[in-house]
C-alpha positions in Angstrom: 31.4 43.3 28.0 33.5 41.5 30.7 32.9 43.6 33.9 36.4 43.2 34.8 37.3 45.2 31.5 35.4 48.4 32.4 35.3 50.3 35.6 31.7 51.6 34.8 30.3 48.0 34.8 32.7 47.0 37.9 31.1 49.5 40.0 27.4 48.4 38.7 28.2 45.0 39.7 29.5 46.1 43.2 26.3 48.4 43.6 24.3 45.5 42.8 25.8 43.3 45.3 25.6 46.0 48.0 21.8 46.5 47.4 21.1 42.8 47.6 23.1 42.5 50.9 21.3 45.7 52.4 18.0 43.9 51.7 18.8 40.5 52.9 17.1 39.4 56.0 18.5 35.8 56.4 21.0 35.2 59.2 22.5 32.1 57.4 25.7 32.3 55.6 25.7 33.6 52.1 25.8 30.8 49.7 27.3 31.0 46.4 24.0 30.3 44.6 22.7 33.5 46.0 25.5 35.6 44.6 25.3 34.0 41.3 21.5 35.0 41.2 22.8 38.6 41.6 25.6 38.5 39.2 24.6 36.6 36.4 22.0 39.7 35.1 25.1 42.2 35.4 28.5 40.6 35.6 28.5 39.4 31.9 31.6 37.3 32.2 32.5 35.3 29.1 33.5 32.1 31.1 31.1 30.3 33.6 33.7 28.9 35.3 35.3 32.2 36.2 31.8 33.5 37.2 31.3 30.4 39.7 34.7 30.4 41.2 34.7 34.3 41.5 31.4 34.0 43.3 32.4 31.1 45.5 35.5 33.3 46.8 33.3 36.4 47.4 30.9 34.5 49.4 33.7 33.4 51.7 34.8 36.8 52.0 31.6 38.1 52.7 30.8 35.5 55.4 34.1 36.2 57.1 33.4 40.0 57.2 32.4 41.6 60.5 29.7 43.7 58.6 26.7 41.8 57.0 26.7 44.7 54.4 30.2 46.0 53.8 30.5 49.6 52.2 31.4 50.3 48.6 35.2 50.9 49.3 35.5 47.4 50.8 33.1 45.6 48.6 35.2 46.8 45.5 38.5 45.3 47.2 36.4 41.9 47.9 35.4 41.8 44.5 38.6 42.5 42.9 40.3 40.0 45.1 37.6 37.5 44.5 37.9 37.8 40.5 41.3 38.8 39.7 43.3 37.8 42.9 44.6 41.2 43.4 43.6 44.7 45.2 41.1 47.0 43.6 44.0 49.6 43.2 45.7 47.1 40.6 42.6 46.4 38.8 41.7 50.2 38.5 45.1 50.9 37.0 44.5 48.2 34.6 40.9 49.6 33.6 42.4 53.1 33.3 44.9 51.9 31.0 43.6 48.9 29.2 45.8 46.3 27.2 43.0 45.2 24.7 43.3 46.9 21.7 39.7 47.3 21.1 39.3 49.1 24.4 42.2 51.4 23.9 40.9 52.4 20.4 37.0 52.3 20.6 36.4 54.8 17.9 37.0 52.4 15.0 35.7 49.3 13.4 38.2 47.0 12.2 37.2 45.1 8.9 36.8 41.3 9.3 39.4 38.7 7.8 40.0 35.9 5.8 38.3 33.2 8.0 35.2 31.1 7.8 32.3 32.1 9.7 32.6 29.4 12.2 36.5 29.3 12.3 38.9 30.1 15.1 42.6 30.6 15.2 44.6 30.3 18.3 47.5 32.5 18.7 50.1 31.2 21.4 52.5 33.7 22.8 55.7 33.8 20.5 58.3 31.2 21.8 61.0 33.5 21.3 59.2 35.8 23.8 58.5 33.3 26.6 62.1 33.1 27.7 61.9 36.7 28.7 60.7 36.8 32.4 60.2 40.2 32.5 57.5 39.6 29.8 55.2 37.5 32.0 52.4 40.1 32.7 52.3 41.0 29.0 52.0 37.3 28.2 49.5 37.1 30.8 47.3 39.8 28.9 48.0 38.3 25.7 46.6 34.9 26.6 43.2 36.0 27.8 42.0 36.6 24.3 44.6 35.0 21.9 42.6 33.9 19.0 41.0 35.4 15.7 37.4 34.9 14.4 36.1 36.2 11.2 34.7 39.1 12.7 37.6 39.9 15.4 41.1 39.4 13.9 43.6 39.1 16.7 45.5 42.1 17.8 48.5 41.7 20.1 47.9 43.7 23.6 49.6 46.6 25.1 51.8 46.3 27.9 50.1 46.0 31.5 50.1 49.4 33.4 52.1 47.4 36.2 55.3 47.7 34.0 55.3 51.4 34.7 54.0 51.4 38.3 55.9 54.1 40.6 57.0 56.1 37.2 54.0 58.6 37.3 53.1 57.1 33.6 51.2 59.2 31.0 49.8 57.9 28.0 49.5 59.4 24.4 47.1 57.7 21.9 48.0 58.6 18.2 46.4 57.1 14.9 46.1 57.8 11.1 42.1 57.5 11.3 39.8 60.3 12.4 38.3 60.3 15.9 35.0 59.1 17.0 33.7 62.5 17.9 34.9 64.0 14.5 33.5 60.7 12.7 30.1 61.2 14.3 29.7 64.8 13.2 30.7 63.8 9.6 28.1 61.2 9.7 25.4 63.5 10.4 26.6 65.8 7.7 26.8 63.2 5.1 23.3 61.2 6.5 25.2 58.4 7.2 24.8 55.8 10.4 28.0 54.1 10.0 31.6 54.5 11.6 34.4 53.9 9.1 35.2 50.1 8.9 38.9 50.0 8.0 40.8 47.2 6.5 44.2 49.5 6.8 45.3 51.4 9.7 48.0 52.5 12.0 47.9 53.6 15.7 50.2 53.5 18.7 50.3 54.1 22.5 53.3 56.1 23.8 54.0 56.1 27.7 55.9 59.0 29.3 57.3 59.4 32.6 57.0 62.8 34.8 59.8 64.3 33.1 58.2 63.6 29.5 60.8 61.3 28.6 59.4 58.1 26.6 59.5 54.8 28.7 57.3 52.5 26.4 55.3 52.6 23.3 53.3 49.8 21.2 52.3 50.3 17.7 49.7 48.5 15.3 49.6 48.4 11.9 47.2 46.4 10.0 46.5 46.0 6.2 44.2 44.0 3.7 42.3 44.3 0.3 38.6 44.2 -0.6 37.8 45.4 3.0 39.5 42.3 4.7 42.1 42.2 7.1 45.0 40.2 5.9 47.7 40.7 8.7 48.6 42.7 11.8 52.2 44.3 12.5 53.1 45.0 16.1 56.0 46.5 17.6 56.7 47.0 21.4 59.5 49.1 23.0 59.9 49.3 26.9 62.7 51.0 29.0 63.7 49.1 32.2 66.8 50.3 34.1 69.3 51.3 31.8 68.2 49.0 28.8 65.8 49.5 26.0 64.0 46.3 24.6 62.2 46.4 21.3 60.4 43.5 19.5 58.5 43.5 16.2 56.4 40.7 14.4 53.4 40.2 12.2 50.6 38.1 12.7 47.9 36.7 10.1 44.8 35.8 11.2 44.7 32.4 9.6 48.0 31.4 11.2 49.0 30.4 14.6 52.3 31.6 14.8 53.8 35.1 13.5 54.6 35.0 9.9 57.6 37.3 10.6 59.7 37.6 13.7 59.7 38.3 16.5 62.8 40.6 15.9 64.5 41.4 19.3 66.7 44.3 19.8 68.3 45.6 23.1 70.3 48.7 23.6 71.7 50.1 26.8 71.1 53.8 25.6 69.5 56.0 23.1 71.7 57.9 20.7 70.6 59.5 17.5 71.4 56.6 15.3 70.0 53.8 17.4 67.4 51.6 16.0 65.0 51.7 18.7 65.0 55.5 18.9 64.3 55.8 14.9 61.1 53.5 15.8 60.2 55.7 18.6 60.8 59.0 16.6 58.6 57.5 13.7 55.6 56.7 16.4 56.0 60.3 17.8 55.2 61.6 14.3 52.1 59.8 14.2 48.9 61.8 14.7 45.2 62.3 13.9 44.7 62.4 10.0 41.5 63.0 8.3 40.7 60.8 5.4 37.4 61.4 3.5 37.5 57.9 2.0 37.6 56.2 5.4 34.0 58.0 6.0 32.4 57.7 2.6 31.2 54.0 3.1 
């Protein structure tokens, strides 16, 4: 796992750098190569260029520091700025509420899809959404992993937590499959060693403010036959100021562009008959559902 996607891994990396700096005896400036030697075993970044660039920026910051071995809070700030160009507080908020589907719902194995073993299909951010400037951070999250492979069909990301800063946001997670802990108990009782692998499923993230009002929601619905995912439907609703924005589309793993949508709706208020409210009410009703067939394989 990329250490920028896990708070546990991020802190493990910062501790490794801290130990190295405390044990270092040389008065010479810290070289990028030194940090690469420390980071390579623990950082586990997917891109070598990203690791090299981050290590170079971190070396520059450490050499400019008044302390030869900065303490953890300062070191975490340096690491975050070097690798994400932002403060640790922002990174921590993102790690606490990740955007990547498989990090949000890590208690399920999604079935593979109709692609060849070495095939990779890119999924560009939809053209109809690029013109909406307020979605720029969502586009950035999208483009981090915007491709499908046979083992990993693409799921559009959740909105970044920055959309809800200052609103005391609280997240709820709803799904139509059994939760991980229940699945483990069922495995033991059945003598099974496998978690359910689903070619069909539905789940959502609801975001509420301190008054318990919904201010955002994302939902995923995927379908398939013969234990293979054929497509992923995605909907997003977010409240900004006095306006609600909603979009829906579906993506097939073997197609570059959405095969339906994006449909875009805007409403200035939520009344009982509004389209967006009906979509949100449907998501609120979604909850954990045990299905024996999901665990039998």
